[in-house]
Backbone as CSV, one residue per row, in Angstrom:
resi,resn,N_x,N_y,N_z,CA_x,CA_y,CA_z,C_x,C_y,C_z
1,UNK,61.489,70.293,-13.507,60.254,70.822,-12.897,60.202,71.046,-11.614
2,UNK,59.385,72.201,-11.747,59.148,72.986,-10.506,57.779,72.255,-9.566
3,UNK,58.678,72.460,-8.073,58.065,71.638,-7.163,56.977,72.048,-6.971
4,UNK,55.260,71.569,-6.407,54.344,72.097,-6.321,54.062,72.900,-4.838
5,UNK,53.948,73.942,-4.986,54.000,74.288,-3.125,52.668,74.195,-3.061
6,UNK,52.456,73.573,-1.831,50.711,72.905,-1.393,49.845,74.750,-1.340
7,UNK,48.823,74.806,-1.413,48.652,76.024,-0.686,48.448,76.999,-1.367
8,UNK,49.274,77.304,-2.826,49.988,78.012,-3.520,48.853,78.678,-4.410
9,UNK,48.399,80.241,-5.003,47.102,79.884,-5.850,47.640,81.331,-6.934
10,UNK,48.052,80.985,-8.527,48.748,82.098,-9.178,47.769,83.067,-9.858
11,UNK,47.345,84.297,-9.419,46.517,85.491,-9.495,47.339,85.633,-11.194
12,UNK,46.370,85.182,-11.976,46.275,86.189,-13.173,45.028,87.192,-13.406
13,UNK,45.546,88.257,-13.471,44.329,89.460,-13.560,45.462,90.361,-13.988
14,UNK,44.343,91.490,-14.853,44.800,92.862,-15.110,45.816,94.145,-13.858
15,UNK,46.571,94.381,-14.478,47.606,95.386,-13.470,47.294,96.629,-13.881
16,UNK,45.833,97.598,-13.540,45.990,98.654,-13.616,44.868,99.283,-12.915
17,UNK,44.878,100.742,-12.417,44.158,101.348,-11.680,43.153,101.173,-11.769
18,UNK,42.145,100.708,-12.716,40.506,100.722,-12.377,40.239,99.284,-12.429
19,UNK,41.302,98.439,-12.098,41.285,96.707,-11.205,41.665,96.689,-10.301
20,UNK,42.009,98.001,-9.249,42.645,97.951,-8.062,41.729,97.428,-7.106
21,UNK,40.635,97.476,-7.409,39.401,97.068,-6.087,39.147,95.756,-6.121
22,UNK,39.375,94.953,-7.223,38.943,93.498,-7.678,40.183,93.242,-7.247
23,UNK,41.667,94.030,-7.743,42.745,93.178,-7.121,43.019,92.976,-5.732
24,UNK,42.774,94.018,-5.011,42.822,93.721,-3.811,41.874,92.561,-3.283
25,UNK,40.580,92.486,-3.398,39.368,91.751,-3.124,39.979,90.156,-3.487
26,UNK,40.882,90.212,-4.687,41.454,88.777,-4.423,42.262,88.248,-3.656
27,UNK,43.522,88.917,-3.416,44.424,89.176,-2.403,43.472,88.701,-1.370
28,UNK,42.813,89.379,-0.833,41.854,89.216,0.485,41.257,88.100,0.727
29,UNK,40.897,87.884,-0.369,40.099,86.684,-0.635,40.210,85.074,-0.552
30,UNK,41.958,85.300,-1.282,42.598,84.141,-1.359,43.345,83.758,-0.458
31,UNK,43.798,84.545,0.551,44.397,84.414,2.044,43.435,84.145,2.780
32,UNK,41.923,84.550,3.140,41.044,84.403,3.417,40.731,82.738,3.635
33,UNK,40.801,82.245,2.278,40.679,80.796,2.246,42.030,79.620,2.401
34,UNK,42.749,80.079,3.080,44.390,79.539,3.232,44.687,79.296,2.410
35,UNK,45.105,80.395,1.090,45.830,80.076,0.009,46.756,81.579,0.114
36,UNK,48.002,81.178,-0.331,49.068,82.121,-0.783,49.263,82.588,-2.100
37,UNK,48.578,83.688,-2.303,48.897,84.090,-3.444,50.137,84.330,-4.451
38,UNK,50.140,83.905,-5.835,51.410,84.996,-5.898,51.164,85.402,-7.442
39,UNK,51.936,86.434,-7.848,51.667,86.610,-9.328,53.247,86.459,-10.044
40,UNK,52.644,87.432,-11.476,53.721,87.849,-12.283,54.750,89.060,-11.899
41,UNK,53.911,89.738,-10.891,54.992,90.781,-10.749,55.672,90.303,-10.051
42,UNK,56.084,88.929,-9.372,57.115,88.660,-8.385,58.116,88.242,-9.452
43,UNK,57.795,88.361,-10.761,59.176,87.990,-11.675,59.935,88.476,-12.213
44,UNK,61.363,89.153,-12.057,62.116,90.212,-12.599,61.848,90.354,-14.239
45,UNK,61.826,91.262,-14.792,61.951,91.597,-16.012,63.661,91.239,-17.102
46,UNK,63.574,90.785,-17.937,64.831,90.446,-18.803,64.676,89.335,-18.948
47,UNK,66.276,88.482,-19.641,66.030,87.095,-20.559,65.106,85.986,-19.324
48,UNK,64.767,85.089,-20.421,64.284,83.679,-19.708,62.760,84.436,-19.000
49,UNK,62.232,85.855,-18.581,60.831,85.808,-18.287,59.971,84.972,-18.407
50,UNK,59.508,84.602,-19.643,58.602,83.357,-19.740,58.559,82.293,-19.253
51,UNK,60.181,81.894,-19.247,59.930,80.575,-18.583,59.664,80.635,-16.889
52,UNK,60.566,82.091,-16.350,59.915,82.282,-15.205,58.698,82.529,-14.639
53,UNK,57.889,83.270,-15.219,56.241,82.556,-15.677,56.132,81.659,-15.234
54,UNK,56.193,80.876,-16.456,55.456,79.183,-16.204,55.834,78.361,-15.217
55,UNK,57.491,78.532,-14.940,58.001,77.752,-13.644,56.823,78.750,-12.471
56,UNK,56.811,79.836,-11.927,55.737,80.057,-11.369,54.158,79.540,-11.235
57,UNK,53.909,79.481,-12.174,52.595,78.975,-12.501,52.390,77.371,-12.455
58,UNK,53.217,76.650,-13.055,53.335,75.195,-12.480,53.825,74.827,-11.026
59,UNK,54.501,75.521,-9.837,54.879,75.325,-9.255,53.376,75.578,-8.303
60,UNK,52.424,76.208,-8.642,51.267,76.771,-7.655,49.868,75.306,-7.564
61,UNK,49.305,75.051,-6.889,48.262,74.161,-6.980,47.138,74.861,-7.301
62,UNK,47.032,75.685,-7.321,45.802,76.687,-8.385,46.303,77.426,-8.761
63,UNK,45.213,78.221,-9.706,45.425,79.290,-10.282,44.058,79.786,-10.888
64,UNK,44.049,81.513,-10.673,42.605,82.026,-11.003,42.949,83.290,-12.063
65,UNK,42.049,82.677,-13.217,42.250,83.757,-14.539,41.179,84.845,-14.525
66,UNK,41.337,86.052,-14.041,40.349,86.832,-14.294,40.314,87.224,-16.208
67,UNK,39.371,87.058,-16.787,39.516,87.706,-18.072,38.129,88.410,-18.637
68,UNK,38.014,89.452,-17.204,36.710,90.168,-18.042,37.718,91.831,-18.354
69,UNK,38.727,92.038,-18.560,39.150,93.019,-19.284,39.670,92.982,-20.687
70,UNK,38.486,92.478,-21.411,38.704,92.181,-23.209,37.998,93.506,-23.860
71,UNK,38.238,95.079,-22.945,38.013,96.581,-23.967,39.454,96.938,-24.009
72,UNK,39.322,97.672,-24.929,40.707,98.665,-25.123,40.624,99.249,-24.010
73,UNK,42.806,99.594,-23.948,42.568,100.498,-22.390,42.690,101.809,-23.263
74,UNK,42.894,102.532,-22.121,42.881,104.212,-22.558,44.054,104.750,-23.054
75,UNK,45.257,104.173,-22.806,46.418,104.573,-23.503,46.716,104.582,-24.698
76,UNK,46.957,105.498,-25.534,47.686,104.999,-26.685,48.607,104.238,-27.388
77,UNK,49.057,103.816,-27.923,47.494,103.226,-29.276,46.467,102.497,-27.853
78,UNK,45.349,102.163,-28.455,44.467,101.778,-27.952,44.679,99.734,-28.140
79,UNK,44.452,99.646,-27.455,45.063,98.430,-27.121,44.356,97.012,-26.324
80,UNK,43.749,95.791,-26.694,43.219,94.861,-25.767,44.340,94.150,-24.957
81,UNK,44.106,93.738,-23.880,44.900,92.396,-23.179,45.418,91.244,-23.391
82,UNK,46.325,91.020,-23.951,46.489,89.549,-23.971,47.037,88.689,-22.966
83,UNK,47.617,89.179,-22.010,48.417,88.566,-20.822,47.828,87.627,-20.245
84,UNK,46.503,87.943,-19.883,45.144,87.040,-19.563,44.972,85.955,-19.915
85,UNK,44.443,85.761,-21.231,44.305,84.196,-21.911,45.620,83.810,-22.332
86,UNK,46.590,84.286,-22.579,47.850,83.776,-22.957,48.415,83.033,-21.075
87,UNK,48.195,83.454,-20.315,48.671,82.567,-19.129,47.970,81.743,-18.713
88,UNK,46.444,81.619,-19.106,45.598,80.669,-18.889,45.868,79.492,-19.954
89,UNK,46.379,80.190,-21.176,46.546,79.081,-22.358,47.723,78.193,-22.089
90,UNK,48.931,78.810,-21.178,49.922,78.257,-20.922,49.656,77.078,-19.624
91,UNK,48.680,77.544,-18.784,48.238,76.556,-18.247,47.595,75.230,-18.770
92,UNK,46.430,75.884,-19.480,45.939,74.416,-20.045,47.127,73.334,-20.923
93,UNK,47.729,74.266,-21.727,48.673,73.307,-22.596,49.278,72.720,-21.429
94,UNK,49.826,73.346,-20.575,50.760,72.447,-19.325,50.213,70.889,-19.081
95,UNK,48.767,71.403,-18.491,47.827,70.083,-18.319,47.606,68.996,-19.408
96,UNK,47.548,69.749,-20.490,47.365,68.396,-21.681,48.252,67.720,-21.802
97,UNK,49.872,68.359,-21.816,50.518,67.783,-21.734,51.639,66.553,-20.644
98,UNK,50.249,67.166,-19.578,51.002,66.379,-17.998,49.632,65.912,-17.379
99,UNK,48.805,65.430,-17.805,47.750,64.567,-17.665,47.339,64.345,-15.468
100,UNK,48.713,63.954,-15.274,48.598,63.638,-14.112,48.925,64.669,-13.230
101,UNK,49.045,65.802,-13.390,49.432,67.018,-12.411,48.109,67.374,-12.098
102,UNK,48.582,67.690,-10.697,47.097,67.786,-9.777,47.281,69.488,-9.708
103,UNK,46.376,69.790,-10.512,46.807,71.730,-10.476,44.775,72.003,-10.985
104,UNK,44.564,72.822,-10.355,42.885,73.061,-10.130,42.881,74.729,-10.525
105,UNK,42.530,74.799,-11.880,42.099,76.700,-12.620,40.855,77.049,-12.639
106,UNK,40.474,77.875,-12.686,39.508,78.959,-12.471,39.276,79.887,-12.952
107,UNK,37.723,80.271,-13.976,38.378,81.438,-14.572,36.748,82.335,-14.313
108,UNK,37.341,83.666,-14.052,36.597,84.398,-13.914,36.337,85.391,-14.717
109,UNK,34.900,86.236,-14.785,34.226,87.045,-15.878,33.612,88.139,-15.011
110,UNK,32.943,89.220,-15.760,32.111,90.599,-14.965,30.874,90.198,-15.879
111,UNK,30.816,89.563,-16.796,29.783,89.808,-17.365,29.228,88.542,-18.180
112,UNK,27.893,88.145,-17.842,27.498,86.880,-18.060,27.255,86.496,-19.707
113,UNK,27.738,85.183,-19.867,28.106,84.613,-21.471,28.970,85.738,-21.980
114,UNK,29.659,86.332,-22.103,30.727,87.249,-22.567,32.091,86.308,-23.219
115,UNK,32.291,85.323,-22.252,33.510,84.347,-22.317,32.986,83.665,-23.596
116,UNK,31.860,83.172,-23.768,31.427,82.366,-25.182,31.759,83.317,-26.633
117,UNK,31.723,84.722,-26.423,32.477,85.219,-27.359,33.618,85.542,-27.562
118,UNK,33.941,85.917,-26.569,36.115,86.323,-26.174,36.182,85.366,-26.556
119,UNK,36.285,83.868,-26.190,37.012,82.971,-26.247,36.486,81.858,-25.822
120,UNK,35.787,81.693,-27.527,34.928,80.514,-27.549,35.532,78.912,-27.356
121,UNK,36.954,78.951,-27.679,37.416,77.691,-27.271,37.241,77.439,-26.097
122,UNK,37.055,78.024,-25.027,36.692,77.497,-23.645,34.766,77.320,-23.906
123,UNK,34.443,76.877,-24.650,33.018,76.556,-24.645,32.983,75.229,-23.673
124,UNK,31.544,74.964,-22.535,32.085,74.099,-21.870,32.498,74.372,-20.503
125,UNK,33.119,75.635,-20.443,33.881,76.273,-19.141,32.907,77.347,-18.671
126,UNK,32.477,76.855,-17.670,31.585,77.950,-17.201,32.475,79.146,-16.137
127,UNK,32.495,80.162,-16.694,33.267,81.293,-15.962,32.709,81.610,-13.914
128,UNK,33.343,81.913,-13.654,32.431,82.426,-12.273,32.388,83.959,-12.206
129,UNK,31.127,84.416,-12.388,31.357,86.011,-12.816,30.791,86.955,-11.737
130,UNK,31.908,87.674,-11.473,31.566,88.479,-10.806,31.233,90.038,-10.506
131,UNK,30.481,90.475,-11.700,30.183,91.680,-11.969,31.115,92.697,-11.670
132,UNK,32.173,92.735,-11.776,32.932,93.849,-11.348,33.120,94.326,-10.317
133,UNK,33.022,93.630,-8.892,32.447,94.087,-7.773,33.489,93.334,-6.562
134,UNK,33.891,94.278,-5.467,35.023,93.147,-4.560,33.867,91.888,-3.791
135,UNK,32.560,92.556,-3.713,31.783,91.433,-3.140,31.199,90.253,-3.997
136,UNK,31.449,91.083,-5.428,31.203,89.477,-6.543,32.241,88.401,-6.164
137,UNK,33.491,89.148,-6.241,34.739,88.259,-5.896,34.283,87.299,-4.953
138,UNK,34.253,87.994,-3.826,34.137,86.823,-2.654,33.100,85.621,-2.470
139,UNK,32.107,86.130,-3.364,30.820,85.540,-3.560,31.633,84.187,-4.349
140,UNK,32.186,84.646,-5.501,32.384,84.093,-6.649,33.650,82.848,-6.061
141,UNK,34.368,83.765,-5.411,35.501,82.679,-4.645,34.519,81.207,-3.780
142,UNK,33.814,82.103,-3.095,33.046,80.725,-2.433,32.732,79.831,-2.954
143,UNK,31.975,80.161,-4.171,31.604,79.127,-5.130,32.753,77.964,-5.139
144,UNK,34.158,78.824,-5.788,34.817,78.301,-6.607,35.720,77.043,-5.581
145,UNK,35.354,77.521,-4.481,36.574,76.806,-3.212,35.722,76.467,-2.265
146,UNK,34.342,75.933,-2.754,33.454,75.108,-1.640,34.099,74.435,-0.976
147,UNK,35.303,73.652,-1.738,35.509,72.210,-0.934,37.056,72.225,-0.213
148,UNK,37.079,73.813,-0.097,38.063,73.657,0.881,38.239,73.274,2.476
149,UNK,39.418,73.413,3.348,38.649,73.628,4.702,38.416,74.353,5.179
150,UNK,39.288,75.381,4.983,38.953,76.682,5.649,37.703,77.606,4.601
151,UNK,36.712,78.019,5.391,35.443,78.569,4.370,35.006,79.468,5.276
152,UNK,35.290,80.530,5.045,35.278,82.384,5.497,34.171,82.618,4.939
153,UNK,33.539,83.626,5.486,32.304,83.989,5.289,32.799,85.508,4.155
154,UNK,31.777,86.132,3.702,31.742,86.986,3.039,32.157,88.151,3.504
155,UNK,31.682,87.876,5.190,32.208,89.584,5.989,33.108,89.505,6.415
156,UNK,33.972,88.371,6.287,35.572,87.935,6.778,35.951,88.663,5.557
157,UNK,36.120,87.821,4.670,36.511,88.840,3.168,36.753,89.810,3.140
158,UNK,35.578,90.552,3.238,35.499,91.719,3.260,36.217,92.960,4.331
159,UNK,36.023,91.922,5.592,36.855,92.382,6.447,38.323,93.042,6.379
160,UNK,38.980,91.831,5.342,40.303,91.705,4.974,40.461,92.580,3.915
161,UNK,39.771,92.918,3.251,39.823,93.574,2.185,39.795,95.001,2.750
162,UNK,39.158,95.344,3.412,38.959,96.441,3.859,40.241,97.169,4.593
163,UNK,40.508,96.062,5.072,42.062,96.707,6.282,43.289,96.173,5.060
164,UNK,43.261,95.870,3.722,44.302,96.239,3.484,43.980,97.071,2.373
165,UNK,43.081,97.644,1.975,42.607,98.399,1.513,43.009,100.024,1.996
166,UNK,42.354,100.064,3.098,43.221,100.931,3.931,44.451,101.402,4.017
167,UNK,45.823,100.221,4.131,46.574,99.858,4.648,47.833,100.347,3.288
168,UNK,46.735,100.209,2.054,47.763,100.082,1.204,48.523,101.742,0.413
169,UNK,47.921,102.498,0.865,48.716,103.740,0.364,50.252,103.906,1.333
170,UNK,49.940,103.548,2.580,51.009,103.596,3.630,52.248,102.410,3.101
171,UNK,51.707,101.288,2.498,52.517,100.254,2.110,53.654,100.982,0.484
172,UNK,52.409,101.209,-0.113,53.163,101.823,-1.543,53.936,102.866,-0.455
173,UNK,54.017,103.945,-0.302,54.682,105.054,0.311,56.096,104.100,0.995
174,UNK,55.918,103.147,1.455,57.118,102.847,2.702,58.152,101.784,1.529
175,UNK,57.548,101.134,-0.036,57.796,100.511,-0.869,58.625,101.745,-1.389
176,UNK,58.634,103.177,-1.780,58.886,103.833,-2.343,58.555,103.428,-3.989
177,UNK,57.062,102.792,-3.913,56.629,102.375,-5.104,55.901,103.742,-5.740
178,UNK,55.345,103.276,-7.016,54.445,104.068,-7.659,52.871,103.667,-7.563
179,UNK,52.508,102.703,-7.431,51.359,101.841,-7.728,51.326,100.250,-7.116
180,UNK,50.486,100.243,-6.715,49.825,98.722,-6.351,50.115,97.601,-6.452
181,UNK,50.951,98.111,-8.259,50.692,96.845,-8.905,52.520,96.393,-9.156
182,UNK,53.103,96.339,-8.019,54.993,96.377,-8.003,55.199,95.026,-6.906
183,UNK,56.290,94.527,-7.340,56.420,93.593,-6.796,56.577,93.244,-4.822
184,UNK,57.002,94.640,-4.773,57.280,94.565,-3.209,55.965,95.098,-2.419
185,UNK,55.244,95.516,-3.000,53.755,95.994,-2.408,53.010,94.795,-2.703
186,UNK,53.090,93.854,-3.677,52.290,93.073,-3.826,52.445,91.995,-2.672
187,UNK,53.866,91.666,-2.694,54.811,90.728,-1.394,53.743,91.453,0.439
188,UNK,53.836,92.859,0.233,53.394,93.192,1.181,52.173,93.165,1.947
189,UNK,51.646,93.388,0.942,49.864,93.003,0.805,49.724,91.680,1.118
190,UNK,50.000,90.673,0.427,49.782,89.446,0.883,50.382,89.069,2.208
191,UNK,51.387,89.401,2.590,51.544,89.161,4.210,50.742,89.919,5.195
192,UNK,50.454,91.381,4.946,49.336,91.381,5.552,48.141,90.977,5.742
193,UNK,47.384,90.689,4.355,46.336,90.001,3.973,46.457,88.833,5.038
194,UNK,47.159,87.907,5.420,46.926,86.705,5.625,47.103,87.142,7.543
195,UNK,48.031,88.449,7.861,48.017,88.689,9.132,46.262,89.157,9.551
196,UNK,45.870,90.300,9.017,44.480,90.066,8.936,43.409,88.966,8.856
197,UNK,44.118,87.971,8.359,43.037,86.915,7.944,42.820,86.281,9.539
198,UNK,44.237,85.773,9.905,44.281,85.479,11.114,43.287,85.946,12.003
199,UNK,43.575,87.165,12.202,42.510,87.791,13.219,40.975,87.661,13.040
200,UNK,40.745,87.922,11.469,39.416,87.606,11.508,38.649,86.276,11.764
201,UNK,39.348,85.327,10.802,39.156,83.851,11.079,39.436,83.450,12.203
202,UNK,38.926,83.490,13.379,39.228,82.410,14.555,38.740,81.180,15.098
């Protein structure tokens, strides 16, 4: 069983260009709250990938699941995204089997009441609705993490977000990457976000 890393946060979100602003907003917001973002981008492909993803999830104290990407993607063949609800299912199944486990999970959406239709098994769970905007992500993280010791303002989270967004093209270039959604880029963005958080939240 993986050892739980205090203040670690598993980030379960879509990896595509239309989502990049929200992706950066989650990284900025989580680090502002003193959390360490983790993601499946860190997990190499090949054998036992699912096992490694599961080990990463259960090593985290928190998990944040954005189920807002329910539409078909634009690339052929048009296909809905199943990774996000699947990874949420891994968390819920694990918690059902291990009731003493200390793990806190949150569901995010962009449209009110849509979760009742897209995933009716979660009836009774109120998602945090971010309206598809970085500002909404900051607002809803503040609602979800109201018990955290660190309580950054929306303005402080936006400052971190603006800084890592501005730095992201250089991070991609220096990593020799093709997009934001690569392991080294994710790791560097998280490091930068923590550095900016230290400056923004004094």
